[in-house]
N, C-alpha and C positions, 0 to 999 in steps of 0.2 A: 504493500500500500504506500502511496505517495512517492514512489521511486522516480517519477518523472517531474515532480513539482519544482524542484530546484532549477533544473535546466530550462523548464518551460518559462518560469518567471524571469530568468536572467536573459532570455532572448529578447530582442527588440522587435516589436511588432505593432506600431501605432496604426490606427485605422488606415487602410489603403496600402499598407506596407507589411502585410502578414506573411510574406514569402518564407522567411526563415522559420517561422513557427509552423507553417504548413508542411515544409519539407522535413522538419524534425519529427512531427507527428506521423507523417506518411511513412518515414523510414522505420519507426518503432512498431507500427501496427500492420504493415503490409503483409506479413506472413501469418497473421492471426485472424484475418477476415476473409469472407468469401468473395466480396467485390470491393473495389476501391477506385474512385475516380475524382477528378477535379472538374467542377462545372465552369461555365463561362463567367460567373461572378468571382470565382476564386475559392468557393467553398470546397472543402475536402469532405467527401461523403463515403462512408464505409458501411457494408452490410454484413451482418451475421444472420445466416438463414435459419429459420425454424423448421418445424416438421410439416409445415403447410396447413396446419389445422387451426392456427391462431390468427392474430391480427398483425397489422403492420404498424409498428411503433417507432417513432422518431425521437431520439434524444439529441438535444442541441446545446452546444457550448460555443461561445464566440471566441475567436483567436485574437482579436484586436485589443489593444490597450489604449487608454487616453495618452495624449502627448501633445506635440506641437509640430509646426511646419515653418520653415524659413520663408519670410515674406519679402525681405529686403536685405541687401548687404550695404552697410553704411560706409561713408567716406573714412571714418576712423577705424574701420575693420570690425566693428561690432555687428551683430545680426539682429534685425527686427524679426518678430515671430508672432504667430497666432495659435490659439489653442485648437487642438483636434479632439473633440469631446469636451465634457464638462470638467474643467480644472480651475479651482479657486486660486487666483493669483497670490493670495496670502500665503499659500503653503509651498511656493516654488522659489522664493527669493533665496539666493545663495546656494541653490542646489546644482549638483554636477549633472550634466547631460551629455549624451552622444548625439552629434550632428552628422547626418548621413551615415556612411559605413565606418568611418574611422576617426573623425575629429571629435575632440572632447572640449567642452566649454563649461562655463559657469553662468547661471542666470543672475544678472546684476541689477541693482537699484541704487538710488542715491544713498550714500552712507548716512546712518542715523544722526551723526553729529552735525551734519549740514542741512538737515531737514527742518523746514520752518513749521510753525503750528499748522495743523491740518494735513500735513503730508504723511502722517502716521495712519491715515485711512487706507482702505484697500486700494492698491495701485492699479492703474489701468495697464493693459498689455502694451499700449503705445509708450508707456513710461519705462518698460523693462527691456533689457537688451541681453543678448548672449555674447559673452566674451570668450573667444577661442584663442586669444593670444596674438591675433594678427594686428599689425601696426597700421594697416591701410586697407582700403577696399581691394586694391589689386592683390595684396598678399592674401586676404581672406578668400578671394575668388579662386585662388589656386587650391584651396582646401574644400570649399563647399559651394553650393549653388542654390538659387531660389527654388523652392519646392522640395528641398531636402527634409526628410523626417528628423524630428528631434525627440529623443526618448530619455527617460530617467535611467540612471546607471546603478541603481540599488542592488547590492548583493543579497542573496538569500541567507537567512539565518534561522536557527531554531533555538528556542529558550523554554525548557520545560515542555509544557503542553501547547506552546504557541509557535506558530510560524510567522516570521516577519519578512516581508518581501515587497517588491513592486509588482504590479500587473496581476495581483491575485484575482482581480476582475478582468478577464474571466479565465485566466490560465488554471485557476483552481478547478473550474468546471471542466476544462479540457483534460486535466489530470484525472478527475473522477471518471470521465468517459474512457480514458485509456486504461485505467484500472479495471473498469467494468469489462472491457474487451478481453483483458487478461483473464478475469474470472470466468467469463463465458466460454473462453477457449478450452477450459478444463471440463466443460459439461458436454455430455454425449448428445443431448437433444434439448432443444428449446421449443416451447409452444408457439412463440411468435417470431416473425421476421423483425429484426431490430436494426434500424438504421442509426448511424452515428454521424451527425453533421457538425463539423468544425467550421464555423461560419465567419464571414468577414464583415467589417464595418457596422457592427452593432452600435458602437458608441457615436456614430454619426447619423443615426436615423433608422436603425434596424434594417439595414439594406440587404444583408446577406441572404436571409430566407425568402426574399421576394420571388425567386424563381423555383424554389424547392418544391412547392406544392404541385406544380405542373409536371415536375420530373418524377416524383416518388409516389404520389397519390396514397399517402399513408392514412391510417385510421385515426391517429392521435399523435400529439407531440408534447414533449416536456422540455422546457428550457431549464438547463442545469446551470445555476448562476452562483455568484456571491451577492450578498445584499448588505445594506447598511445596518450596522448594529446601533444601539442607542446608549450602551453603557460606557459612554465617553465621560471624561471628568466634568463634573458640575452640570450635566444635563439632567433635568428633572425626570424621574422615573416614568411619569405618565406620557412622556414624549419618546420613550424608547421604542425602537422598531423591532429589534431582536436583541438577544443577549448571548455573548460568547459562552460556550459551554453547555447550552441548553438544547443542543441538537439541531438538525436541519430545520430551516424555516419553510413552511408550506404556505404559499400565497393564496388568499381567497379573492383579492382584487388589487390591481395597481392602476397606474395612470393609463386610461384608455381601454381597459379590459377588465371585465368580471370573469374570473376563471371558470371554466366549464365545470359545473357542479359534480358531475359523475366522476371526473378525474380527481377533483379536489377531495371528495368524500372517500374515494378509493385509497388515495395516498394516506389520509388520516386513519382509515380503518386498518390498513396494513401496518402502519406504525404502532397503533394500539395493540393489535393482535400479536405482534412480535416483540413487544416491549422495547421498541426503538424510541429513545427520547426524541421529541420534536417540539416545535413551537410554531405558533402562527406569526406571520409577519404583520405587526400591529399598525404600521403606517402604510398608506396606500400611494405615496408619492413614488416617482421613478417608474421605469418601464423595462420590459424584457422582450426578447424575440417571440415570446408566447403571443403577444399582441399581433405581431406580423403574421404568424401562422393562423390565428383566429380570423384575421381579415381575409385570408385566402380560403377560408372554409374548413380549416383543420381544427378540431377541438384541441385545446392546449392547456397544460398546467405548468406550474413553476415550483421547483425545489431549489433552495439556495443554502449555501454555507454562509453564516454571518461573518462579517468582516469589519473591523475597526479601521478608521482613517482611509476609507475607500477613495479612489480617484486622487491619490496623493503620491508623493515619491516613495512612501512606505506604508503598507497596510499589514493587518495582522488577523490570523484566523486561529481557531482552536483545533488541534489535531483530532480530538474526539468528535467534534462536529463533522469534520471531514469523513471520519470512519462511519458514523451513523448515516450520513448522506449516502455513502456508497452502499451500505447495507439496505437502506430503504429502497433505493432504485433497483438493486438486484432482486429484492423480494417482489417489487412491483412487476418486473419483467417476467418473473416466474409464475406469478399468480393472476396477472391480468388476462 
């Protein structure tokens, strides 16, 4: 369990630049599935065939992470940039980033000792720059170009029951799907055909699944995600969404989608019958690929691993939540 998570999180794969993540996953699962292909959007889709008597079930995890893109190379050699996905600028000042394939830089803002009153408010992206050590525009242009991906460089760490890394949204989901493929490879027969979709550009508008419905014609889909926790310092308990250590979060509704009741109730039932700890996601903000599948006519559910400090240079999950998420999904595939 979790043998892929470190390498997955340390790969750079901002929305639209998922190639390295896709190739890594493809290499690791290619000999364990019955079919494997990449569609025209860049989604990686794998199939584990069942005995022909069950349903067609799709599990989805998106490969992309939030990050940035270079929008201008300035005369002084610094880089202007824009967010790709939802990133609060307050959490990125002074952070190290990779620009393109090789360059390393630091996100800079005016030093605190020269800031006037009022400048301690949230900075605008137009006020932030990436410093790659270039002394001029000409020097910077030898290293990077407009349109280059910019990604955080956080290294994976473990501390007791916790994992600390970047891109847990949603490399954690990708890791769960890869572990499931390993588990299913050891079983002689499955009742259902199970598709595993490692999708692109979730963070920029749920774009990856847009063409999957017409390709696969599955009976149902489950988005396997990470989701915001609420047990951050000084946040009132009534505002908590989830809590690390309480098991996978089962979503009943989120932005733009009321989860299909049969799938929601089945997930809850399986968790209860098998004594798998779980929790309901108690806040309805945010969205997942489940909404996109539902729009295309596929009933969909959501199972998530709670994560602190999501969409930042460093986030954190509980290993036990990961384990119970894996168990819940495996039981769902066997019993549905």
